[in-house]
C-alpha positions in Angstrom: 86.2 175.8 121.3 87.0 175.7 117.5 85.6 172.7 115.6 87.0 171.8 112.2 86.9 168.8 109.8 89.1 167.6 107.0 89.7 164.6 104.8 92.3 162.2 106.2 94.8 160.3 104.1 93.9 156.6 104.5 95.5 153.3 103.5 93.3 150.6 102.0 94.9 147.2 102.3 93.7 144.1 100.4 91.5 143.1 103.3 90.0 146.6 103.6 89.1 146.5 99.8 87.3 143.2 100.3 85.5 144.6 103.4 84.4 147.7 101.4 83.1 145.4 98.6 81.3 143.3 101.2 79.8 146.5 102.8 78.5 147.6 99.4 76.8 144.3 98.9 75.3 144.4 102.4 74.1 147.9 101.8 72.4 147.0 98.5 70.9 143.7 99.9 69.4 145.6 102.8 68.0 148.5 100.8 70.4 151.1 102.2 71.3 151.9 98.6 70.1 151.0 95.1 72.2 150.6 92.0 69.4 151.3 89.5 70.2 154.9 88.4 67.1 156.0 90.5 64.8 154.9 87.7 66.1 157.6 85.4 65.6 156.9 81.6 68.6 156.1 79.4 67.9 159.4 77.5 68.2 161.5 80.7 71.3 159.6 81.7 72.9 160.4 78.3 72.0 164.1 78.7 73.5 164.2 82.2 76.7 162.4 81.2 77.2 164.6 78.1 76.5 167.8 80.0 78.9 167.0 82.8 81.4 164.9 80.8 81.5 162.7 83.9 80.3 159.1 84.5 76.8 158.7 86.0 76.8 156.5 89.1 74.1 153.8 89.4 73.9 154.8 93.1 73.4 158.4 92.2 75.5 160.2 94.8 77.9 158.7 97.4 75.9 157.0 100.2 76.5 157.6 103.9 77.7 154.4 105.6 75.1 153.6 108.3 77.6 152.9 111.1 81.2 154.1 111.3 83.8 154.7 114.0 87.4 155.7 114.5 89.2 153.3 116.8 92.8 153.1 118.0 94.6 149.7 117.8 98.1 150.2 119.3 99.7 152.9 117.1 97.1 152.4 114.2 94.0 154.4 113.8 91.3 152.4 112.0 88.1 153.4 110.3 85.5 150.7 111.0 82.1 150.6 109.3 79.1 148.5 108.5 75.3 148.4 108.6 75.6 148.5 112.4 78.1 148.0 115.2 77.8 144.2 115.1 78.4 144.2 111.3 81.3 146.6 111.3 84.7 145.7 109.8 88.0 147.5 109.1 87.6 149.7 106.1 90.8 151.8 106.2 93.7 153.0 108.3 94.1 156.7 108.9 97.7 157.9 108.2 97.3 161.7 108.3 94.7 164.3 109.4 95.2 167.4 107.3 98.9 167.8 107.0 99.7 166.2 110.3 100.7 162.5 110.8 98.0 160.8 112.9 100.4 160.4 115.8 100.8 164.2 116.0 97.2 165.0 115.4 96.0 162.7 118.1 98.4 164.4 120.6 97.1 167.9 119.7 93.4 167.3 119.0 90.3 165.4 120.0 89.5 163.3 116.9 86.2 161.8 115.7 84.8 160.7 112.3 82.4 163.2 110.9 81.2 161.1 108.0 82.1 158.1 105.9 80.5 157.7 102.4 80.6 154.9 99.9 81.0 155.5 96.2 81.8 153.6 93.0 80.1 150.6 91.5 78.3 150.4 88.2 78.1 153.5 86.2 77.5 154.8 82.7 80.2 156.8 80.9 79.8 159.0 77.9 81.2 157.5 74.7 81.2 158.4 71.0 77.9 156.8 70.2 76.1 157.1 73.5 76.6 155.6 76.9 78.7 152.6 77.8 78.6 150.5 80.9 81.5 150.7 83.3 82.4 149.7 86.8 84.5 151.6 89.3 85.8 149.9 92.4 83.8 150.7 95.5 85.7 153.1 97.8 85.1 155.2 100.9 85.6 158.8 101.6 86.0 159.9 105.2 86.0 163.2 107.0 87.6 163.6 110.4 86.3 166.2 112.9 88.9 167.7 115.2 88.8 170.0 118.2 91.7 171.7 119.9 90.9 171.0 123.6 93.3 173.8 124.7 91.4 176.6 123.0 
């Protein structure tokens, strides 16, 4: 049986964006993630930002969401996530898996979420005279695992 994974294309509605922000707050409040640049000095952050020419996230690297699931509601496939199952809310709607529309993919493959990570939030960006504070909206990145049951 061949197992694969890919990034789905997802829709984030206004309610989903609020739920993602709420999830980020819950994760920070409950110690699942910290937004303190891992205690790294300003000088070290400057060196990293200049070397990579990329913003340095306060969370460090994207953080795995503690609980996530892919559920079908009618014709919609929803990514739900939270601190646990009781806390889970709708985070996004899956539209495609790879190049296939979700309707086709679900007919051909067994689908499951492999991972859901949270990124964004406070960050420091390289500027002309050092670092400047910035903020990127929190967002999620999901990977869908799929298996062709006929192989």
